[in-house]
C-alpha positions as a Markdown table, in Angstrom:
| # | Residue | x | y | z |
|---|---|---|---|---|
| 1 | Met | -37.4 | -7.7 | 21.1 |
| 2 | Lys | -35.3 | -4.4 | 21.6 |
| 3 | Val | -33.3 | -3.8 | 24.8 |
| 4 | Gln | -32.9 | 0.0 | 24.7 |
| 5 | Ala | -29.5 | 1.0 | 27.3 |
| 6 | Gly | -30.3 | 3.3 | 30.2 |
| 7 | Pro | -28.5 | 7.2 | 29.7 |
| 8 | Ala | -25.9 | 5.7 | 32.9 |
| 9 | Thr | -24.8 | 3.4 | 30.5 |
| 10 | Lys | -25.0 | 5.5 | 27.8 |
| 11 | Thr | -22.7 | 7.5 | 29.8 |
| 12 | Lys | -20.2 | 5.3 | 30.9 |
| 13 | Leu | -20.5 | 3.9 | 26.9 |
| 14 | Lys | -19.4 | 7.2 | 25.3 |
| 15 | Ala | -16.3 | 7.6 | 28.6 |
| 16 | Ser | -15.1 | 5.0 | 27.5 |
| 17 | Val | -14.7 | 5.4 | 24.1 |
| 18 | Arg | -13.5 | 8.8 | 25.0 |
| 19 | Ala | -10.6 | 7.2 | 27.0 |
| 20 | Thr | -9.7 | 4.9 | 24.0 |
| 21 | Gln | -9.6 | 7.8 | 21.8 |
| 22 | Ala | -7.1 | 9.5 | 24.0 |
| 23 | Thr | -4.9 | 6.8 | 24.6 |
| 24 | Glu | -4.7 | 6.0 | 21.3 |
| 25 | Pro | -0.7 | 7.1 | 19.6 |
| 26 | Lys | -0.9 | 9.5 | 17.4 |
| 27 | Ser | 1.6 | 8.5 | 15.4 |
| 28 | Ala | -0.6 | 6.4 | 13.0 |
| 29 | Thr | -1.1 | 9.3 | 11.2 |
| 30 | Ala | 2.4 | 10.7 | 10.7 |
| 31 | Ala | 3.8 | 10.1 | 7.8 |
| 32 | Pro | 6.1 | 7.0 | 7.5 |
| 33 | Glu | 10.2 | 7.4 | 8.3 |
| 34 | Val | 12.1 | 7.6 | 4.7 |
| 35 | Ser | 15.6 | 5.6 | 5.6 |
| 36 | Ile | 17.4 | 6.1 | 2.4 |
| 37 | Pro | 20.7 | 4.3 | 2.5 |
| 38 | Asn | 23.7 | 6.3 | 3.3 |
| 39 | Thr | 25.9 | 6.2 | -0.1 |
| 40 | Leu | 26.2 | 8.2 | -2.7 |
| 41 | Thr | 24.0 | 6.6 | -5.3 |
| 42 | Leu | 21.2 | 4.3 | -5.1 |
| 43 | Thr | 20.2 | 1.5 | -7.4 |
| 44 | Arg | 16.6 | 1.1 | -8.3 |
| 45 | Lys | 15.8 | -1.5 | -6.0 |
| 46 | Glu | 17.2 | 0.4 | -3.1 |
| 47 | Phe | 15.2 | 3.4 | -3.8 |
| 48 | Ala | 12.2 | 1.5 | -3.9 |
| 49 | Ala | 12.9 | 0.2 | -1.1 |
| 50 | Ala | 13.5 | 3.1 | 0.7 |
| 51 | Phe | 10.2 | 4.3 | -0.3 |
| 52 | Arg | 8.1 | 1.7 | -0.4 |
| 53 | Leu | 7.8 | 1.8 | -4.2 |
| 54 | Ser | 7.8 | -0.9 | -6.6 |
| 55 | Leu | 10.4 | -1.6 | -9.2 |
| 56 | Arg | 7.7 | -1.1 | -11.3 |
| 57 | Thr | 7.2 | 2.1 | -10.5 |
| 58 | Val | 10.6 | 4.1 | -10.1 |
| 59 | Glu | 11.3 | 2.5 | -13.5 |
| 60 | Arg | 8.3 | 4.8 | -14.6 |
| 61 | Met | 9.1 | 7.5 | -13.2 |
| 62 | Ile | 13.1 | 7.0 | -14.5 |
| 63 | Ala | 11.5 | 7.0 | -18.0 |
| 64 | Ala | 8.6 | 10.1 | -17.1 |
| 65 | Gly | 12.1 | 12.4 | -15.7 |
| 66 | Glu | 10.8 | 12.7 | -12.6 |
| 67 | Ile | 14.4 | 10.7 | -11.4 |
| 68 | Gln | 17.3 | 11.4 | -12.6 |
| 69 | Ile | 19.7 | 8.4 | -13.4 |
| 70 | Arg | 23.4 | 7.9 | -14.5 |
| 71 | His | 24.5 | 5.2 | -16.6 |
| 72 | Ile | 27.8 | 3.1 | -14.7 |
| 73 | Gly | 28.0 | 0.6 | -17.4 |
| 74 | Pro | 25.4 | -1.0 | -20.6 |
| 75 | Lys | 22.8 | -1.5 | -18.6 |
| 76 | Ala | 23.4 | -0.6 | -14.9 |
| 77 | Val | 22.5 | 2.4 | -14.0 |
| 78 | Arg | 22.1 | 4.7 | -10.5 |
| 79 | Ile | 20.3 | 7.0 | -8.6 |
| 80 | Pro | 22.3 | 9.3 | -6.9 |
| 81 | Arg | 21.7 | 10.3 | -3.2 |
| 82 | Thr | 20.8 | 14.3 | -3.9 |
| 83 | Glu | 17.5 | 13.1 | -6.6 |
| 84 | Ala | 16.8 | 10.4 | -3.4 |
| 85 | Glu | 16.6 | 13.7 | -0.8 |
| 86 | Arg | 14.8 | 16.2 | -3.5 |
| 87 | Tyr | 12.2 | 13.4 | -3.8 |
| 88 | Leu | 11.5 | 13.1 | -0.5 |
| 89 | Thr | 11.8 | 16.9 | -0.1 |
| 90 | Gly | 9.0 | 17.1 | -3.0 |
| 91 | Gly | 11.4 | 19.5 | -5.1 |
| 92 | Ala | 10.4 | 19.9 | -8.6 |
| 93 | Arg | 13.2 | 19.4 | -11.5 |
Protein backbone atom coordinates (compact mmCIF):
# COMPACT_ATOMS: atom_id res chain seq x y z
CA MET A 1 0.00 0.00 0.00
CA LYS A 2 1.42 3.34 -1.06
CA VAL A 3 0.91 6.41 1.09
CA GLN A 4 1.10 9.76 -0.63
CA ALA A 5 2.04 12.95 1.13
CA GLY A 6 -0.44 15.77 0.96
CA PRO A 7 0.35 19.25 -0.41
CA ALA A 8 1.07 20.65 3.06
CA THR A 9 3.64 17.93 3.77
CA LYS A 10 5.35 18.48 0.42
CA THR A 11 5.60 22.21 1.08
CA LYS A 12 7.17 21.61 4.52
CA LEU A 13 9.63 19.14 3.03
CA LYS A 14 10.68 21.58 0.29
CA ALA A 15 11.13 24.36 2.87
CA SER A 16 13.25 22.04 5.01
CA VAL A 17 15.47 21.12 2.06
CA ARG A 18 15.92 24.79 1.12
CA ALA A 19 16.83 25.69 4.70
CA THR A 20 19.40 22.91 4.83
CA GLN A 21 20.94 24.02 1.53
CA ALA A 22 21.13 27.62 2.70
CA THR A 23 23.03 26.69 5.88
CA GLU A 24 25.55 24.35 4.23
CA PRO A 25 29.02 25.89 4.01
CA LYS A 26 30.13 26.91 0.55
CA SER A 27 33.73 25.91 1.34
CA ALA A 28 33.03 22.32 0.32
CA THR A 29 33.38 23.33 -3.33
CA ALA A 30 36.29 25.71 -2.79
CA ALA A 31 39.82 24.68 -3.74
CA PRO A 32 41.83 23.19 -0.88
CA GLU A 33 44.46 25.38 0.74
CA VAL A 34 48.04 24.60 -0.26
CA SER A 35 50.72 25.25 2.30
CA ILE A 36 54.22 25.43 0.80
CA PRO A 37 56.96 25.17 3.43
CA ASN A 38 58.82 28.44 3.95
CA THR A 39 62.21 27.20 2.72
CA LEU A 40 64.27 27.91 -0.39
CA THR A 41 64.03 24.31 -1.58
CA LEU A 42 61.73 21.36 -0.96
CA THR A 43 62.36 17.66 -0.94
CA ARG A 44 60.26 15.47 -3.22
CA LYS A 45 58.35 14.30 -0.16
CA GLU A 46 57.62 17.88 1.01
CA PHE A 47 56.45 18.85 -2.48
CA ALA A 48 54.17 15.81 -2.62
CA ALA A 49 52.70 16.56 0.81
CA ALA A 50 52.14 20.25 0.02
CA PHE A 51 50.15 19.48 -3.13
CA ARG A 52 48.58 16.23 -1.88
CA LEU A 53 50.28 14.16 -4.55
CA SER A 54 51.90 10.77 -4.25
CA LEU A 55 55.67 10.61 -4.25
CA ARG A 56 55.48 8.53 -7.43
CA THR A 57 53.47 11.28 -9.16
CA VAL A 58 56.12 13.84 -8.24
CA GLU A 59 58.83 11.53 -9.59
CA ARG A 60 56.88 11.15 -12.86
CA MET A 61 56.51 14.93 -13.13
CA ILE A 62 60.26 15.34 -12.62
CA ALA A 63 61.00 12.67 -15.26
CA ALA A 64 58.61 14.39 -17.71
CA GLY A 65 60.31 17.76 -17.12
CA GLU A 66 57.20 19.35 -15.59
CA ILE A 67 59.12 20.24 -12.43
CA GLN A 68 62.66 21.57 -12.41
CA ILE A 69 65.02 20.11 -9.82
CA ARG A 70 68.46 20.85 -8.42
CA HIS A 71 70.93 18.04 -7.70
CA ILE A 72 72.67 18.49 -4.35
CA GLY A 73 74.44 15.14 -4.35
CA PRO A 74 74.70 11.94 -6.34
CA LYS A 75 71.14 10.92 -5.40
CA ALA A 76 69.68 13.84 -3.47
CA VAL A 77 67.58 16.40 -5.31
CA ARG A 78 65.66 19.48 -4.23
CA ILE A 79 62.80 21.39 -5.85
CA PRO A 80 63.20 25.19 -5.73
CA ARG A 81 60.39 27.07 -3.99
CA THR A 82 59.88 29.07 -7.20
CA GLU A 83 58.99 25.80 -8.98
CA ALA A 84 56.42 25.03 -6.30
CA GLU A 85 54.91 28.50 -6.67
CA ARG A 86 54.89 28.16 -10.46
CA TYR A 87 53.11 24.81 -10.18
CA LEU A 88 50.60 26.32 -7.74
CA THR A 89 49.69 29.14 -10.13
CA GLY A 90 49.54 26.79 -13.11
CA GLY A 91 52.39 28.52 -14.92
CA ALA A 92 53.79 26.86 -18.01
CA ARG A 93 57.45 26.04 -18.43
